[in-house]
MARDO-478499 format. One record per residue (C-alpha): residue number from 1; residue in three letters; x, y, z. Coordinates in Angstrom, 1 decimal. Example, Ala and Ser with C-alpha at 12.3 -4.5 7.8 and 13.67 -1.06 7.14 Angstrom:
! MARDO-478499
TIGU; n; res; X; Y; Z
TIGU; 1; ala; 12.3; -4.5; 7.8 $
TIGU; 2; ser; 13.7; -1.1; 7.1 $
***
This chain:
! MARDO-478499
TIGU; n; res; X; Y; Z
TIGU; 1; unk; 0.0; 0.0; 0.0 $
TIGU; 2; unk; 1.5; 3.4; -1.0 $
TIGU; 3; unk; 2.4; 5.9; 1.7 $
TIGU; 4; unk; 0.2; 9.0; 1.5 $
TIGU; 5; unk; 2.3; 12.2; 2.2 $
TIGU; 6; unk; 0.7; 15.6; 2.7 $
TIGU; 7; unk; 3.2; 18.5; 2.4 $
TIGU; 8; unk; 2.4; 21.7; 4.3 $
TIGU; 9; unk; 4.6; 24.4; 2.7 $
TIGU; 10; unk; 3.9; 28.1; 2.2 $
TIGU; 11; unk; 6.9; 29.0; 0.0 $
TIGU; 12; unk; 6.4; 28.3; -3.7 $
TIGU; 13; unk; 10.0; 27.4; -4.3 $
TIGU; 14; unk; 10.0; 25.0; -1.3 $
TIGU; 15; unk; 6.8; 23.5; -2.5 $
TIGU; 16; unk; 8.3; 22.5; -5.9 $
TIGU; 17; unk; 11.5; 21.1; -4.4 $
TIGU; 18; unk; 9.7; 19.1; -1.6 $
TIGU; 19; unk; 7.0; 17.7; -3.8 $
TIGU; 20; unk; 9.5; 16.7; -6.6 $
TIGU; 21; unk; 11.6; 14.8; -4.1 $
TIGU; 22; unk; 8.6; 13.2; -2.4 $
TIGU; 23; unk; 7.3; 11.9; -5.7 $
TIGU; 24; unk; 10.6; 10.1; -6.2 $
TIGU; 25; unk; 10.4; 8.1; -3.0 $
TIGU; 26; unk; 9.5; 4.4; -3.4 $
TIGU; 27; unk; 5.8; 3.6; -2.7 $
TIGU; 28; unk; 5.1; 7.2; -2.0 $
TIGU; 29; unk; 1.9; 9.0; -3.0 $
TIGU; 30; unk; 2.2; 12.7; -2.4 $
TIGU; 31; unk; -1.1; 14.5; -2.3 $
TIGU; 32; unk; -1.8; 18.1; -3.3 $
TIGU; 33; unk; 0.2; 20.4; -0.9 $
TIGU; 34; unk; -1.5; 22.9; 1.5 $
TIGU; 35; unk; 0.0; 26.3; 1.8 $
TIGU; 36; unk; -0.9; 27.4; 5.3 $
TIGU; 37; unk; -1.8; 26.1; 8.8 $
TIGU; 38; unk; -5.5; 26.7; 8.5 $
TIGU; 39; unk; -5.7; 24.8; 5.3 $
TIGU; 40; unk; -3.8; 21.9; 6.7 $
TIGU; 41; unk; -6.0; 21.5; 9.8 $
TIGU; 42; unk; -9.2; 21.9; 7.7 $
TIGU; 43; unk; -8.0; 19.2; 5.3 $
TIGU; 44; unk; -7.2; 16.7; 8.0 $
TIGU; 45; unk; -10.4; 17.4; 9.8 $
TIGU; 46; unk; -12.4; 16.8; 6.6 $
TIGU; 47; unk; -10.6; 13.5; 6.0 $
TIGU; 48; unk; -10.9; 12.4; 9.7 $
TIGU; 49; unk; -14.6; 13.0; 9.6 $
TIGU; 50; unk; -14.9; 10.3; 7.0 $
TIGU; 51; unk; -12.5; 7.7; 8.5 $
TIGU; 52; unk; -9.1; 7.5; 10.2 $
TIGU; 53; unk; -8.1; 5.4; 7.2 $
TIGU; 54; unk; -8.6; 8.5; 4.9 $
TIGU; 55; unk; -5.9; 10.5; 6.7 $
TIGU; 56; unk; -2.4; 10.6; 5.2 $
TIGU; 57; unk; 0.2; 8.6; 7.0 $
TIGU; 58; unk; 2.7; 11.4; 6.9 $
TIGU; 59; unk; 2.5; 15.2; 7.0 $
TIGU; 60; unk; 5.6; 17.2; 6.1 $
TIGU; 61; unk; 5.6; 20.6; 7.7 $
TIGU; 62; unk; 8.0; 23.3; 6.5 $
TIGU; 63; unk; 9.5; 25.5; 9.2 $
TIGU; 64; unk; 8.2; 28.7; 7.5 $
TIGU; 65; unk; 4.5; 27.6; 7.4 $
TIGU; 66; unk; 2.1; 30.2; 8.7 $
TIGU; 67; unk; 0.2; 31.9; 10.1 $
TIGU; 68; unk; 0.5; 29.4; 13.0 $
TIGU; 69; unk; 4.1; 28.7; 13.8 $
TIGU; 70; unk; 5.4; 25.3; 12.7 $
TIGU; 71; unk; 5.9; 23.9; 16.3 $
TIGU; 72; unk; 2.4; 25.1; 17.4 $
TIGU; 73; unk; 0.9; 23.5; 14.2 $
TIGU; 74; unk; 2.7; 20.2; 14.9 $
TIGU; 75; unk; 1.2; 20.2; 18.5 $
TIGU; 76; unk; -2.3; 20.8; 17.2 $
TIGU; 77; unk; -2.0; 18.0; 14.6 $
TIGU; 78; unk; -0.6; 15.6; 17.2 $
TIGU; 79; unk; -3.4; 16.4; 19.6 $
TIGU; 80; unk; -6.2; 16.2; 17.1 $
TIGU; 81; unk; -5.0; 13.6; 14.7 $
TIGU; 82; unk; -2.8; 11.1; 16.6 $
TIGU; 83; unk; -2.8; 8.6; 13.8 $
TIGU; 84; unk; -0.8; 11.1; 11.6 $
TIGU; 85; unk; 3.0; 11.2; 11.8 $
TIGU; 86; unk; 4.5; 14.7; 11.4 $
TIGU; 87; unk; 8.0; 15.5; 10.0 $
TIGU; 88; unk; 9.5; 18.9; 10.4 $
TIGU; 89; unk; 11.6; 20.3; 7.6 $
TIGU; 90; unk; 14.1; 22.9; 8.9 $
TIGU; 91; unk; 17.3; 24.7; 8.0 $
TIGU; 92; unk; 18.4; 24.5; 11.7 $
TIGU; 93; unk; 18.4; 20.8; 12.7 $
TIGU; 94; unk; 20.3; 21.4; 15.9 $
TIGU; 95; unk; 19.7; 19.3; 19.1 $
TIGU; 96; unk; 17.6; 22.1; 20.7 $
TIGU; 97; unk; 15.1; 22.3; 17.9 $
TIGU; 98; unk; 15.1; 18.5; 17.6 $
TIGU; 99; unk; 14.1; 18.1; 21.3 $
TIGU; 100; unk; 11.5; 20.9; 21.0 $
TIGU; 101; unk; 10.0; 19.2; 17.9 $
TIGU; 102; unk; 9.8; 15.9; 19.7 $
TIGU; 103; unk; 8.2; 17.6; 22.7 $
TIGU; 104; unk; 5.6; 19.2; 20.5 $
TIGU; 105; unk; 4.6; 15.8; 18.9 $
TIGU; 106; unk; 6.8; 15.5; 15.7 $
TIGU; 107; unk; 7.9; 12.0; 14.7 $
TIGU; 108; unk; 11.0; 13.2; 12.8 $
TIGU; 109; unk; 13.1; 16.1; 11.6 $
TIGU; 110; unk; 14.8; 16.5; 8.2 $
TIGU; 111; unk; 17.4; 19.1; 7.4 $
TIGU; 112; unk; 17.5; 21.6; 4.5 $
TIGU; 113; unk; 18.7; 21.3; 1.9 $
TIGU; 114; unk; 16.9; 18.0; 1.5 $
TIGU; 115; unk; 18.7; 14.8; 1.1 $
TIGU; 116; unk; 17.0; 12.0; -0.8 $
TIGU; 117; unk; 18.4; 9.3; 1.6 $
TIGU; 118; unk; 17.5; 11.2; 4.8 $
TIGU; 119; unk; 14.0; 12.0; 3.6 $
TIGU; 120; unk; 13.3; 8.5; 2.4 $
TIGU; 121; unk; 14.5; 7.0; 5.7 $
TIGU; 122; unk; 12.5; 9.4; 7.8 $
TIGU; 123; unk; 9.3; 9.0; 5.8 $
TIGU; 124; unk; 9.5; 5.2; 5.8 $
TIGU; 125; unk; 10.0; 5.2; 9.6 $
TIGU; 126; unk; 7.2; 7.6; 10.3 $
TIGU; 127; unk; 4.8; 5.8; 7.9 $
TIGU; 128; unk; 5.5; 2.5; 9.7 $
TIGU; 129; unk; 4.7; 4.2; 13.0 $
TIGU; 130; unk; 1.5; 5.6; 11.6 $
TIGU; 131; unk; 0.3; 2.2; 10.3 $
TIGU; 132; unk; 1.0; 0.7; 13.7 $
TIGU; 133; unk; -1.0; 3.4; 15.5 $
TIGU; 134; unk; -4.0; 2.8; 13.1 $
TIGU; 135; unk; -3.8; -0.9; 13.7 $
TIGU; 136; unk; -4.0; -0.2; 17.4 $
TIGU; 137; unk; -7.0; 2.2; 16.9 $
TIGU; 138; unk; -8.7; -0.5; 14.9 $
TIGU; 139; unk; -8.8; -2.7; 18.0 $
TIGU; 140; unk; -11.5; -0.5; 19.5 $
TIGU; 141; unk; -9.4; 1.9; 21.6 $
TIGU; 142; unk; -11.3; 5.2; 21.9 $
TIGU; 143; unk; -9.0; 8.0; 20.8 $
TIGU; 144; unk; -10.0; 11.5; 19.8 $
TIGU; 145; unk; -9.1; 11.6; 16.1 $
TIGU; 146; unk; -11.8; 13.8; 14.4 $
TIGU; 147; unk; -12.8; 17.4; 14.2 $
TIGU; 148; unk; -14.2; 17.3; 17.7 $
TIGU; 149; unk; -16.6; 19.8; 19.1 $
TIGU; 150; unk; -17.8; 23.0; 17.4 $
TIGU; 151; unk; -15.8; 26.1; 18.5 $
TIGU; 152; unk; -17.5; 29.5; 18.4 $
TIGU; 153; unk; -15.8; 32.7; 19.3 $
TIGU; 154; unk; -17.8; 35.8; 20.2 $
TIGU; 155; unk; -15.9; 39.1; 19.9 $
TIGU; 156; unk; -17.1; 42.7; 20.2 $
TIGU; 157; unk; -16.8; 45.6; 17.7 $
TIGU; 158; unk; -16.2; 47.7; 20.8 $
TIGU; 159; unk; -16.8; 47.6; 24.5 $
TIGU; 160; unk; -20.4; 47.5; 25.7 $
TIGU; 161; unk; -22.1; 46.0; 22.6 $
TIGU; 162; unk; -23.3; 42.8; 24.3 $
TIGU; 163; unk; -20.5; 40.3; 23.6 $
TIGU; 164; unk; -20.7; 38.5; 27.0 $
TIGU; 165; unk; -24.4; 38.3; 27.1 $
TIGU; 166; unk; -24.4; 36.8; 23.6 $
TIGU; 167; unk; -21.8; 34.3; 24.4 $
TIGU; 168; unk; -23.6; 33.2; 27.6 $
TIGU; 169; unk; -27.0; 32.8; 25.9 $
TIGU; 170; unk; -25.5; 30.8; 23.0 $
TIGU; 171; unk; -23.8; 28.5; 25.4 $
TIGU; 172; unk; -27.0; 28.1; 27.5 $
TIGU; 173; unk; -29.0; 27.3; 24.4 $
TIGU; 174; unk; -26.6; 24.6; 23.3 $
TIGU; 175; unk; -26.4; 23.1; 26.8 $
TIGU; 176; unk; -30.2; 23.1; 27.2 $
TIGU; 177; unk; -30.6; 21.2; 23.9 $
TIGU; 178; unk; -28.6; 18.3; 25.3 $
TIGU; 179; unk; -25.1; 19.1; 23.9 $
TIGU; 180; unk; -22.3; 19.2; 26.5 $
TIGU; 181; unk; -21.1; 22.7; 26.3 $
TIGU; 182; unk; -18.1; 24.7; 27.7 $
TIGU; 183; unk; -18.1; 28.5; 28.0 $
TIGU; 184; unk; -14.7; 30.1; 28.2 $
TIGU; 185; unk; -14.1; 33.7; 29.3 $
TIGU; 186; unk; -11.2; 34.7; 27.0 $
TIGU; 187; unk; -11.6; 38.4; 27.9 $
TIGU; 188; unk; -8.6; 37.9; 30.1 $
TIGU; 189; unk; -8.3; 41.3; 31.8 $
TIGU; 190; unk; -11.9; 42.5; 32.0 $
TIGU; 191; unk; -14.0; 39.3; 31.7 $
TIGU; 192; unk; -17.4; 39.4; 33.4 $
TIGU; 193; unk; -18.8; 35.9; 32.7 $
TIGU; 194; unk; -18.5; 35.0; 36.4 $
TIGU; 195; unk; -20.4; 38.1; 37.5 $
TIGU; 196; unk; -23.2; 37.5; 35.0 $
TIGU; 197; unk; -23.6; 33.9; 36.2 $
TIGU; 198; unk; -23.1; 34.6; 40.0 $
TIGU; 199; unk; -20.1; 32.4; 40.3 $
TIGU; 200; unk; -17.4; 32.3; 42.9 $
TIGU; 201; unk; -14.4; 30.4; 41.6 $
TIGU; 202; unk; -10.8; 29.5; 42.5 $
TIGU; 203; unk; -9.4; 28.1; 39.2 $
TIGU; 204; unk; -9.2; 30.1; 35.9 $
TIGU; 205; unk; -7.9; 29.8; 32.4 $
TIGU; 206; unk; -4.6; 31.2; 33.6 $
TIGU; 207; unk; -4.0; 28.0; 35.7 $
TIGU; 208; unk; -3.8; 26.0; 32.5 $
TIGU; 209; unk; -1.4; 28.4; 30.8 $
TIGU; 210; unk; 1.8; 26.7; 31.9 $
TIGU; 211; unk; 0.7; 23.1; 31.6 $
TIGU; 212; unk; 2.2; 21.4; 28.5 $
TIGU; 213; unk; -0.1; 18.4; 28.5 $
TIGU; 214; unk; -3.7; 19.1; 29.5 $
TIGU; 215; unk; -5.1; 15.8; 30.5 $
TIGU; 216; unk; -8.9; 15.2; 31.1 $
TIGU; 217; unk; -8.3; 15.3; 34.9 $
TIGU; 218; unk; -6.3; 18.6; 34.7 $
TIGU; 219; unk; -9.0; 20.1; 32.6 $
TIGU; 220; unk; -11.8; 18.9; 35.0 $
TIGU; 221; unk; -9.9; 20.5; 37.9 $
TIGU; 222; unk; -9.9; 23.9; 36.2 $
TIGU; 223; unk; -13.5; 23.9; 35.0 $
TIGU; 224; unk; -16.3; 25.1; 37.1 $
TIGU; 225; unk; -19.5; 23.2; 36.8 $
TIGU; 226; unk; -22.5; 25.6; 36.8 $
TIGU; 227; unk; -26.0; 24.8; 38.0 $
TIGU; 228; unk; -27.2; 25.0; 34.4 $
TIGU; 229; unk; -24.8; 22.2; 33.4 $
TIGU; 230; unk; -22.4; 24.5; 31.6 $
TIGU; 231; unk; -18.7; 23.9; 32.1 $
TIGU; 232; unk; -17.1; 27.3; 32.8 $
TIGU; 233; unk; -13.5; 28.2; 32.3 $
TIGU; 234; unk; -13.2; 31.7; 33.6 $
TIGU; 235; unk; -11.0; 34.7; 33.3 $
TIGU; 236; unk; -8.5; 35.2; 36.1 $
TIGU; 237; unk; -9.7; 37.4; 39.0 $
TIGU; 238; unk; -6.4; 39.3; 38.8 $
TIGU; 239; unk; -6.4; 40.9; 35.4 $
TIGU; 240; unk; -2.6; 41.0; 35.2 $
TIGU; 241; unk; -2.5; 37.2; 35.1 $
TIGU; 242; unk; -4.1; 37.4; 31.7 $
TIGU; 243; unk; -0.6; 37.9; 30.3 $
TIGU; 244; unk; 0.2; 34.3; 31.3 $
TIGU; 245; unk; -2.2; 33.0; 28.7 $
TIGU; 246; unk; -0.1; 33.1; 25.5 $
TIGU; 247; unk; -1.3; 32.2; 22.0 $
TIGU; 248; unk; 0.3; 28.8; 22.4 $
TIGU; 249; unk; -1.5; 28.2; 25.6 $
TIGU; 250; unk; -4.8; 29.3; 24.1 $
TIGU; 251; unk; -4.4; 26.9; 21.2 $
TIGU; 252; unk; -3.7; 24.0; 23.6 $
TIGU; 253; unk; -6.6; 24.9; 25.8 $
TIGU; 254; unk; -9.1; 25.2; 22.9 $
TIGU; 255; unk; -7.9; 21.9; 21.5 $
TIGU; 256; unk; -8.4; 20.2; 24.8 $
TIGU; 257; unk; -11.9; 21.6; 25.3 $
TIGU; 258; unk; -13.1; 20.7; 21.8 $
TIGU; 259; unk; -12.0; 17.1; 22.3 $
TIGU; 260; unk; -14.2; 16.9; 25.5 $
TIGU; 261; unk; -17.3; 19.0; 24.6 $
TIGU; 262; unk; -19.7; 19.1; 21.7 $
TIGU; 263; unk; -19.8; 22.9; 21.8 $
TIGU; 264; unk; -17.2; 25.4; 23.0 $
TIGU; 265; unk; -18.1; 29.1; 23.2 $
TIGU; 266; unk; -15.4; 31.6; 23.9 $
TIGU; 267; unk; -16.1; 35.2; 25.0 $
TIGU; 268; unk; -13.1; 37.1; 23.5 $
TIGU; 269; unk; -14.2; 40.6; 24.5 $
TIGU; 270; unk; -13.4; 43.7; 22.4 $
TIGU; 271; unk; -9.6; 43.7; 22.9 $
TIGU; 272; unk; -7.4; 41.5; 20.7 $
TIGU; 273; unk; -4.4; 39.8; 22.3 $
TIGU; 274; unk; -2.4; 36.8; 21.4 $
TIGU; 275; unk; -4.7; 34.3; 23.1 $
TIGU; 276; unk; -7.9; 35.8; 21.6 $
TIGU; 277; unk; -6.3; 35.9; 18.1 $
TIGU; 278; unk; -5.4; 32.2; 18.4 $
TIGU; 279; unk; -8.9; 31.4; 19.5 $
TIGU; 280; unk; -10.5; 33.3; 16.6 $
TIGU; 281; unk; -8.2; 31.7; 14.1 $
TIGU; 282; unk; -9.1; 28.2; 15.4 $
TIGU; 283; unk; -12.8; 28.8; 15.6 $
TIGU; 284; unk; -15.3; 27.0; 13.4 $
TIGU; 285; unk; -17.5; 30.1; 13.6 $
TIGU; 286; unk; -16.2; 33.6; 14.5 $
TIGU; 287; unk; -19.0; 36.0; 15.6 $
TIGU; 288; unk; -18.5; 39.8; 15.8 $
TIGU; 289; unk; -21.1; 41.6; 17.8 $
TIGU; 290; unk; -22.0; 45.1; 16.9 $
TIGU; 291; unk; -24.8; 47.6; 17.6 $
TIGU; 292; unk; -26.5; 49.5; 14.7 $
TIGU; 293; unk; -24.8; 52.8; 15.3 $
TIGU; 294; unk; -22.0; 54.6; 13.5 $
TIGU; 295; unk; -19.3; 54.2; 16.1 $
TIGU; 296; unk; -19.9; 50.5; 16.6 $
TIGU; 297; unk; -20.1; 49.7; 12.9 $
TIGU; 298; unk; -16.9; 51.6; 12.3 $
TIGU; 299; unk; -15.4; 49.5; 15.1 $
TIGU; 300; unk; -16.6; 46.3; 13.4 $
TIGU; 301; unk; -15.0; 47.3; 10.1 $
TIGU; 302; unk; -11.8; 48.1; 11.9 $
TIGU; 303; unk; -11.7; 44.7; 13.6 $
TIGU; 304; unk; -12.5; 42.9; 10.4 $
TIGU; 305; unk; -9.6; 44.7; 8.6 $
TIGU; 306; unk; -7.2; 44.0; 11.4 $
TIGU; 307; unk; -8.1; 40.3; 11.5 $
TIGU; 308; unk; -7.4; 40.2; 7.7 $
TIGU; 309; unk; -4.1; 42.1; 8.0 $
TIGU; 310; unk; -2.9; 39.7; 10.7 $
TIGU; 311; unk; -4.1; 36.7; 8.7 $
TIGU; 312; unk; -6.3; 35.7; 11.6 $
TIGU; 313; unk; -9.6; 35.5; 9.7 $
TIGU; 314; unk; -10.9; 36.7; 6.4 $
TIGU; 315; unk; -13.9; 39.0; 6.3 $
TIGU; 316; unk; -16.0; 36.5; 4.4 $
TIGU; 317; unk; -15.3; 33.9; 7.2 $
TIGU; 318; unk; -16.7; 36.2; 9.9 $
TIGU; 319; unk; -20.3; 36.5; 10.9 $
TIGU; 320; unk; -21.6; 39.8; 12.3 $
TIGU; 321; unk; -24.4; 39.7; 14.9 $
TIGU; 322; unk; -26.5; 42.9; 15.1 $
TIGU; 323; unk; -27.5; 43.6; 18.7 $
TIGU; 324; unk; -30.1; 46.2; 20.0 $
TIGU; 325; unk; -31.7; 46.2; 16.6 $
TIGU; 326; unk; -34.8; 48.3; 15.9 $
TIGU; 327; unk; -36.8; 48.5; 12.6 $
TIGU; 328; unk; -36.6; 52.3; 12.7 $
TIGU; 329; unk; -32.8; 52.6; 12.9 $
TIGU; 330; unk; -31.0; 54.1; 9.9 $
TIGU; 331; unk; -28.3; 51.5; 9.9 $
TIGU; 332; unk; -29.9; 48.1; 9.0 $
TIGU; 333; unk; -28.1; 44.7; 8.9 $
TIGU; 334; unk; -27.9; 44.8; 5.1 $
TIGU; 335; unk; -25.9; 48.1; 5.3 $
TIGU; 336; unk; -23.6; 46.6; 7.9 $
TIGU; 337; unk; -22.9; 43.6; 5.7 $
TIGU; 338; unk; -22.0; 46.0; 2.8 $
TIGU; 339; unk; -19.7; 48.1; 5.0 $
TIGU; 340; unk; -17.9; 45.2; 6.7 $
TIGU; 341; unk; -17.8; 42.7; 3.9 $
TIGU; 342; unk; -18.8; 40.0; 6.2 $
TIGU; 343; unk; -21.8; 37.7; 6.5 $
TIGU; 344; unk; -24.5; 38.9; 8.8 $
TIGU; 345; unk; -26.6; 36.6; 10.9 $
TIGU; 346; unk; -30.2; 36.4; 9.8 $
TIGU; 347; unk; -31.3; 36.7; 13.4 $
TIGU; 348; unk; -31.0; 40.2; 14.8 $
TIGU; 349; unk; -31.2; 40.8; 18.6 $
TIGU; 350; unk; -33.8; 43.4; 19.5 $
TIGU; 351; unk; -33.2; 46.4; 21.7 $
TIGU; 352; unk; -35.0; 45.8; 25.0 $
TIGU; 353; unk; -32.7; 46.3; 28.0 $
TIGU; 354; unk; -35.6; 46.6; 30.4 $
TIGU; 355; unk; -36.1; 42.8; 30.0 $
TIGU; 356; unk; -32.4; 42.3; 31.0 $
TIGU; 357; unk; -31.8; 44.8; 33.7 $
TIGU; 358; unk; -33.1; 42.8; 36.7 $
TIGU; 359; unk; -31.3; 39.6; 35.7 $
TIGU; 360; unk; -28.0; 41.5; 34.9 $
TIGU; 361; unk; -28.1; 43.5; 38.1 $
TIGU; 362; unk; -28.7; 40.3; 40.1 $
TIGU; 363; unk; -25.9; 38.4; 38.2 $
TIGU; 364; unk; -28.4; 35.8; 37.2 $
TIGU; 365; unk; -28.7; 36.1; 33.4 $
TIGU; 366; unk; -29.1; 32.3; 33.2 $
TIGU; 367; unk; -32.5; 32.9; 34.8 $
TIGU; 368; unk; -33.6; 35.4; 32.2 $
TIGU; 369; unk; -37.4; 35.1; 31.6 $
TIGU; 370; unk; -38.2; 32.7; 28.8 $
TIGU; 371; unk; -40.6; 35.3; 27.4 $
TIGU; 372; unk; -37.8; 37.8; 26.9 $
TIGU; 373; unk; -37.6; 38.7; 23.3 $
TIGU; 374; unk; -33.8; 39.2; 23.7 $
TIGU; 375; unk; -33.4; 35.6; 25.0 $
TIGU; 376; unk; -35.6; 34.3; 22.3 $
TIGU; 377; unk; -33.6; 36.0; 19.6 $
TIGU; 378; unk; -30.3; 34.8; 21.0 $
TIGU; 379; unk; -31.5; 31.2; 21.3 $
TIGU; 380; unk; -32.8; 31.5; 17.7 $
TIGU; 381; unk; -29.4; 32.6; 16.8 $
TIGU; 382; unk; -28.0; 29.5; 18.4 $
TIGU; 383; unk; -30.3; 27.5; 16.2 $
TIGU; 384; unk; -29.2; 29.4; 13.1 $
TIGU; 385; unk; -25.6; 28.6; 13.9 $
TIGU; 386; unk; -26.3; 24.9; 14.4 $
TIGU; 387; unk; -25.4; 24.9; 18.1 $
TIGU; 388; unk; -28.6; 23.3; 19.3 $
TIGU; 389; unk; -29.3; 19.6; 18.9 $
TIGU; 390; unk; -33.0; 19.7; 18.2 $
TIGU; 391; unk; -35.9; 22.1; 17.9 $
TIGU; 392; unk; -39.4; 21.0; 18.7 $
TIGU; 393; unk; -42.0; 22.8; 16.7 $
TIGU; 394; unk; -45.2; 23.9; 18.4 $
TIGU; 395; unk; -47.5; 24.2; 15.4 $
TIGU; 396; unk; -50.5; 25.1; 17.4 $
TIGU; 397; unk; -48.8; 28.2; 18.7 $
TIGU; 398; unk; -46.8; 28.9; 15.6 $
TIGU; 399; unk; -43.6; 28.7; 17.5 $
TIGU; 400; unk; -40.6; 26.5; 18.3 $
TIGU; 401; unk; -39.1; 25.3; 21.6 $
TIGU; 402; unk; -35.6; 24.2; 22.3 $
TIGU; 403; unk; -35.6; 20.7; 23.8 $
TIGU; 404; unk; -34.4; 20.6; 27.4 $
TIGU; 405; unk; -35.1; 24.3; 28.1 $
TIGU; 406; unk; -36.1; 24.5; 31.7 $
TIGU; 407; unk; -37.6; 27.9; 31.1 $
TIGU; 408; unk; -39.6; 26.6; 28.2 $
TIGU; 409; unk; -38.4; 29.4; 25.9 $
TIGU; 410; unk; -40.4; 29.7; 22.7 $
TIGU; 411; unk; -39.7; 31.8; 19.7 $
TIGU; 412; unk; -41.6; 32.6; 16.5 $
TIGU; 413; unk; -40.6; 30.6; 13.5 $
TIGU; 414; unk; -39.1; 32.8; 10.8 $
TIGU; 415; unk; -40.6; 32.7; 7.3 $
TIGU; 416; unk; -37.2; 31.5; 5.9 $
TIGU; 417; unk; -37.1; 28.6; 8.4 $
TIGU; 418; unk; -34.2; 30.0; 10.4 $
TIGU; 419; unk; -34.0; 29.3; 14.2 $
***
């Protein structure tokens, strides 16, 4: 059986030289190369969703792959796709990098310029290891190999647009529908999720920042189990500790969470740091919350452009959620879509703070009245995003109800069928 090899190389010249040499290896079947880290992970996730056997035996990662650094990318592949062997191609094959690559999960290291003999030997060894792992997985051992849970980030165009409330209600909707859900406060200096949910906590996301191998037990110790069933990973009580959560730590934390929960919702706030950028980049869905006013919409446009410049996320891969919407406002969702160049959620959240004030002031937004139009809209948004497992239609009342909702929240069915 030929060895399938997937090159992950961003530089065009390096692509040609690596693919040419790989095609000369005996029993090798190089597949079309990917040019960045996002494309690599997406490709592997798509193949793993079909079967472990569809994954390539070997992935060759060039040291200058981006935007995620090569070692960080190797760690993510090793965590999410343990049946794939990764080889790092580098111009600095010293003992320090070799040890680091092994620590991050690589199965081999090859020096530049490439040598046919060295590459052939390393590919053969890694391919044999991969086949052995797959044979072991075939015996029925339960190992996380697929795409895992759905990761949704919620960011704000500016402060005060309703980012935290949106993230909390999306997570509550997913949990109430029967999907195990984690809610992470990634607004590391000014996070308010704990205040909104009336939580006193000891552990925070910062406690996981220095742990290189987040086991299920370590993760369980850091997570706070809320009365609603939500698994909460909260921002540190001391804002300065937020600096401990690096982009590398954030990637590892998100990967660990998505392997344990069906839905992971991250409140990233309105300030972009390394950890938040890593989360947005890894997300299956990146939401950007704005209000329909000039300042907030300008802020949304600014955020979208910054994400694009930093190669975090393209505009067309971002979904804007319009909060505090009224029919009479001059700035409507269609205009926001045109200004930002993003997709805009079909579900807009109405402006009705009176419904929220008592629950917000009491720190009990999870007990928000099921008749609240704001809650109904946010839970409908969860349905639009595919975060809820099932919706039970109530045809007699012309509404729908999320299964498992203790508050029996109903919402009108849209003419287009959304939510």
